[in-house]
C-alpha positions as CSV (number, residue, x, y, z in Angstrom):
1,M,33.9,16.8,15.6
2,V,35.0,19.5,18.5
3,E,35.4,23.2,17.8
4,A,39.0,24.2,19.1
5,G,39.0,28.0,19.4
6,D,42.6,29.0,19.5
7,E,44.0,32.6,18.9
8,R,47.1,31.1,17.1
9,F,44.7,29.9,14.3
10,A,42.1,32.8,14.7
11,R,44.4,35.7,14.1
12,R,45.3,34.2,10.7
13,G,41.6,33.6,9.9
14,V,42.0,29.7,10.3
15,R,39.3,27.7,12.1
16,L,40.6,24.7,14.0
17,V,38.5,21.6,14.8
18,L,39.3,18.3,16.4
19,K,38.3,15.0,14.9
20,R,38.3,13.0,18.2
21,D,39.0,9.5,16.9
22,D,40.7,8.8,20.1
23,L,37.0,8.2,21.4
24,I,36.0,5.5,19.2
25,H,36.7,2.8,21.5
26,P,38.4,2.8,25.2
27,E,41.1,0.2,24.2
28,L,41.2,0.0,20.2
29,I,41.7,3.9,20.0
30,G,41.3,5.8,16.8
31,N,43.2,4.4,13.6
32,K,44.0,1.3,15.2
33,W,40.5,0.2,15.5
34,R,39.9,1.3,11.9
35,K,43.0,-0.6,10.8
36,L,42.4,-3.9,12.9
37,T,38.6,-4.0,12.4
38,P,38.9,-5.5,8.7
39,N,42.0,-7.6,9.5
40,L,40.3,-9.3,12.5
41,D,37.4,-10.2,10.1
42,A,39.8,-11.6,7.7
43,A,41.9,-13.6,10.5
44,A,38.5,-15.6,11.1
45,G,39.3,-16.4,14.6
46,R,42.9,-17.6,13.7
47,T,45.9,-16.7,15.9
48,L,47.2,-13.0,15.0
49,V,50.8,-12.3,14.8
50,T,52.1,-9.0,14.5
51,F,55.1,-6.7,15.2
52,G,56.4,-3.9,17.4
53,G,58.9,-2.1,19.4
54,A,58.9,-2.2,23.0
55,Y,56.1,0.5,23.7
56,S,54.1,-0.4,20.6
57,N,50.6,1.1,20.6
58,H,49.9,-1.5,17.9
59,L,51.0,-4.3,19.9
60,R,48.7,-3.1,22.9
61,A,45.8,-2.5,20.8
62,T,45.9,-6.2,19.1
63,A,46.5,-7.7,22.4
64,A,43.2,-5.8,23.6
65,A,41.5,-6.9,20.8
66,G,42.5,-10.6,21.2
67,R,41.3,-10.4,24.6
68,L,38.0,-8.7,23.7
69,L,37.4,-11.5,20.9
70,R,39.1,-14.4,22.7
71,Q,41.3,-14.8,19.9
72,P,45.3,-15.8,20.1
73,T,47.7,-13.2,19.7
74,V,51.4,-13.2,19.4
75,G,53.5,-10.1,19.6
76,V,56.9,-10.2,17.9
77,V,59.0,-7.6,19.7
78,R,62.1,-5.9,18.3
79,G,65.2,-6.3,20.6
80,Q,66.2,-9.9,21.9
81,E,67.9,-8.2,24.9
82,L,64.6,-7.6,26.1
83,A,63.6,-11.0,26.7
84,D,65.7,-11.3,30.0
85,R,64.2,-7.9,31.4
86,P,61.4,-7.1,33.6
87,L,58.5,-6.1,31.4
88,N,58.0,-2.5,30.8
89,P,54.2,-0.9,31.2
90,S,53.1,-1.3,27.6
91,L,54.5,-5.1,27.0
92,A,53.1,-5.8,30.7
93,R,49.5,-4.8,29.4
94,C,49.9,-6.8,26.2
95,A,50.9,-9.8,28.5
96,A,47.8,-9.1,30.7
97,D,45.5,-9.3,27.7
98,G,46.8,-12.6,26.8
99,M,49.4,-11.8,24.1
100,R,52.2,-14.3,23.9
101,L,55.6,-12.0,23.6
102,H,58.3,-13.3,21.1
103,F,61.6,-11.4,21.3
104,V,64.0,-11.2,18.1
105,D,67.1,-9.6,17.6
106,R,67.3,-6.5,15.7
107,S,68.7,-7.9,12.5
108,T,66.1,-10.5,12.1
109,Y,63.4,-7.7,12.9
110,R,64.7,-5.7,10.1
111,H,64.2,-8.7,7.7
112,K,60.9,-9.8,9.0
113,T,58.8,-9.2,5.9
114,E,61.0,-11.4,3.8
115,P,59.3,-14.9,3.3
116,R,62.2,-17.0,4.7
117,T,62.7,-15.0,7.9
118,L,58.9,-14.6,8.3
119,A,58.6,-18.3,8.1
120,G,61.2,-18.7,10.7
121,I,59.7,-16.7,13.1
122,L,56.2,-18.5,12.6
123,R,57.9,-21.7,13.3
124,A,59.7,-20.6,16.4
125,T,56.3,-19.0,17.7
126,G,54.4,-22.2,16.9
127,A,51.9,-20.3,14.6
128,E,52.7,-21.5,11.1
129,D,49.0,-21.0,10.1
130,A,48.6,-17.6,11.8
131,Y,47.1,-14.4,10.4
132,V,50.1,-12.1,10.1
133,V,49.3,-8.4,10.5
134,P,52.5,-6.0,9.4
135,E,54.2,-3.6,11.8
136,G,51.8,-0.6,12.4
137,G,49.0,-2.4,11.2
138,S,49.1,-0.9,7.6
139,N,48.2,-3.4,4.9
140,V,45.6,-3.3,2.0
141,L,42.5,-4.1,4.3
142,A,43.7,-1.4,6.9
143,V,44.3,1.2,4.4
144,R,40.7,0.5,2.9
145,G,39.4,0.4,6.6
146,C,40.8,4.1,7.0
147,R,38.9,5.2,4.0
148,A,35.9,5.5,6.1
149,L,37.9,8.3,8.2
150,G,38.0,10.4,4.9
151,E,34.5,9.9,4.1
152,E,33.2,11.0,7.6
153,L,35.3,14.2,7.1
154,R,33.9,14.5,3.7
155,D,30.3,14.9,5.4
156,E,31.6,17.7,7.8
157,D,30.6,21.3,6.5
158,G,33.6,23.2,5.5
159,I,36.6,21.3,6.2
160,E,39.4,21.8,3.6
161,V,42.4,20.3,5.3
162,A,42.5,17.2,7.3
163,A,45.7,16.6,9.1
164,L,47.0,13.7,11.0
165,A,50.4,12.2,12.3
166,C,51.9,9.5,10.2
167,G,53.9,6.3,11.2
168,T,53.8,3.8,8.5
169,G,51.4,5.9,6.3
170,G,48.3,3.6,6.2
171,T,45.8,6.0,7.8
172,L,46.8,8.8,5.5
173,A,46.6,6.5,2.5
174,G,43.2,5.4,3.5
175,M,41.8,9.0,4.9
176,A,42.9,10.5,1.5
177,A,41.1,8.3,-0.6
178,G,37.7,9.0,1.2
179,L,38.1,12.9,1.3
180,A,36.0,14.8,-1.1
181,P,37.2,16.6,-4.3
182,G,38.5,19.9,-2.8
183,Q,39.6,18.6,0.5
184,R,43.2,17.8,1.1
185,A,45.2,15.6,3.6
186,L,48.1,16.5,5.3
187,G,50.4,13.9,7.0
188,V,53.0,14.8,9.6
189,P,55.5,11.9,9.7
190,V,56.9,11.2,13.4
191,L,59.9,9.2,11.8
192,R,62.9,10.6,9.9
193,G,64.2,9.8,6.5
194,G,61.8,11.1,3.9
195,F,60.5,7.6,3.0
196,L,56.8,8.2,3.7
197,D,55.8,9.5,0.4
198,A,56.7,6.3,-1.6
199,G,55.3,4.3,1.0
200,T,52.0,6.0,1.1
201,T,51.9,5.8,-2.7
202,A,52.8,2.0,-2.4
203,L,49.8,1.4,0.1
204,Q,47.5,3.3,-2.2
205,T,48.5,1.4,-5.1
206,A,47.8,-1.8,-3.6
207,A,44.7,-0.9,-1.8
208,F,43.0,1.1,-5.1
209,G,45.2,0.5,-8.0
210,A,46.8,4.0,-8.1
211,R,47.5,7.0,-5.9
212,R,44.4,8.7,-4.7
213,G,43.1,12.0,-3.2
214,N,45.0,15.3,-2.7
215,W,47.7,14.8,0.0
216,S,51.0,15.8,1.1
217,L,53.6,15.5,3.9
218,D,55.6,17.9,5.9
219,D,58.7,16.2,7.3
220,R,59.9,19.1,9.5
221,F,58.2,18.0,12.8
222,H,59.4,14.6,14.0
223,F,61.5,16.1,16.9
224,G,64.6,13.7,16.1
225,G,62.9,10.7,15.0
226,Y,60.4,8.2,16.3
227,A,59.9,8.0,20.0
228,R,61.9,11.0,20.4
229,T,60.4,14.3,22.4
230,T,61.7,17.4,23.5
231,A,61.3,19.9,26.2
232,E,59.7,22.2,23.6
233,L,57.6,19.6,22.7
234,D,56.4,18.5,25.9
235,A,55.8,22.3,26.9
236,F,53.6,22.8,23.8
237,A,51.8,19.7,24.5
238,E,51.2,20.8,28.1
239,D,49.9,24.2,26.9
240,F,47.7,22.6,24.4
241,E,46.0,20.4,27.1
242,Q,45.4,23.5,29.2
243,R,43.9,25.4,26.3
244,H,41.7,22.8,25.0
245,G,41.2,20.1,27.8
246,L,42.6,17.4,25.6
247,P,45.2,14.8,27.0
248,V,48.0,15.1,24.2
249,E,49.5,11.9,23.3
250,R,53.2,13.1,22.7
251,L,54.8,11.0,20.0
252,Y,52.2,11.3,17.3
253,V,49.6,13.8,18.2
254,A,51.5,16.3,19.7
255,K,53.8,16.6,16.7
256,M,50.9,16.7,14.4
257,L,49.5,19.6,16.5
258,Y,52.8,21.5,16.8
259,G,53.3,21.4,12.8
260,L,49.8,22.7,12.5
261,V,50.4,25.9,14.6
262,A,53.8,26.4,13.1
263,L,51.9,26.1,9.5
264,A,49.5,28.5,10.7
265,E,51.9,31.0,11.8
266,E,53.8,30.6,8.5
267,G,50.8,31.7,6.8
268,A,50.4,28.0,5.1
269,F,46.6,28.3,5.3
270,P,44.8,31.0,3.5
271,R,42.3,33.0,5.6
272,G,38.8,31.3,6.0
273,T,40.4,27.7,5.8
274,T,39.0,25.2,8.3
275,V,41.4,22.7,9.3
276,A,40.8,19.2,10.8
277,A,43.3,17.9,13.1
278,V,42.6,14.0,13.6
279,I,43.3,12.9,17.0
280,T,44.5,9.4,16.6
281,G,45.4,8.3,19.9
282,A,45.7,9.0,23.7
283,P,48.6,9.0,26.0
284,F,49.8,5.7,27.5
285,P,49.9,5.1,30.4
286,A,46.8,7.2,31.1
287,P,47.6,10.8,32.7
288,G,48.7,10.3,36.2
289,T,49.7,6.5,36.0
290,G,53.2,6.8,35.1
291,P,55.6,8.2,32.5
292,Q,54.4,8.3,28.9
293,A,55.9,6.1,26.3
294,A,54.9,4.5,22.9
295,S,56.3,3.1,19.9
296,R,54.7,2.1,16.4
């Protein structure tokens, strides 16, 4: 946990601390480590098949895990049109780590969770006996794995609000379940649509039998939707980096931090509140190695 002195919070009587989950592992960063570890145990060495977009953080983490554990991995990538193009840096990293990439058209990808479509994908990849991890890595095992994040924050002195960026809702579902009574979780969705409340509730119900913990979502800070950024968000992230010496991942972390500053300025946090911002990821490529891009 890192103290983050910031006058934008201090003048409102709010204390900001950073939960540096991005430092858990150099390649299985933050919530990816928490989500993948229980699924890797369940896979018991079988091939892992999972899903993502062309710049997927989750695909990269799964590929890295496969290399580290010498376990075969298959990444089903959204966009058949990408099959005949040079691999972008994110997919090139996956391939370098030994992941076999399988591109599907967007219609097939939308139906990937339907049994018939999934069976066809597994046949096409020659991985009928594979262990399947959903897009973003959010399933029951992942949610239970992320409960440890809330339990760690439960033990930190004085934290009343724990905030993080949300893609599929799995990390929020687990973290909220692990927090102490009196603490609350705040999720900042990076996708448009307002669907994450139902999705997070469904994940908690599947993992724990019911909705757990005190949590809420603020849908105002997606900056146009998934994988979208603006000049305003980039300027904010650069300023935050200079203030705190923290490389800020743009598509998740920057949106959450921007939201917290906006909420503090709105007076959403009572004076005396300690807010923990969970840093769930790091920029890719690393600063100075090329343009940043990511997808869940």
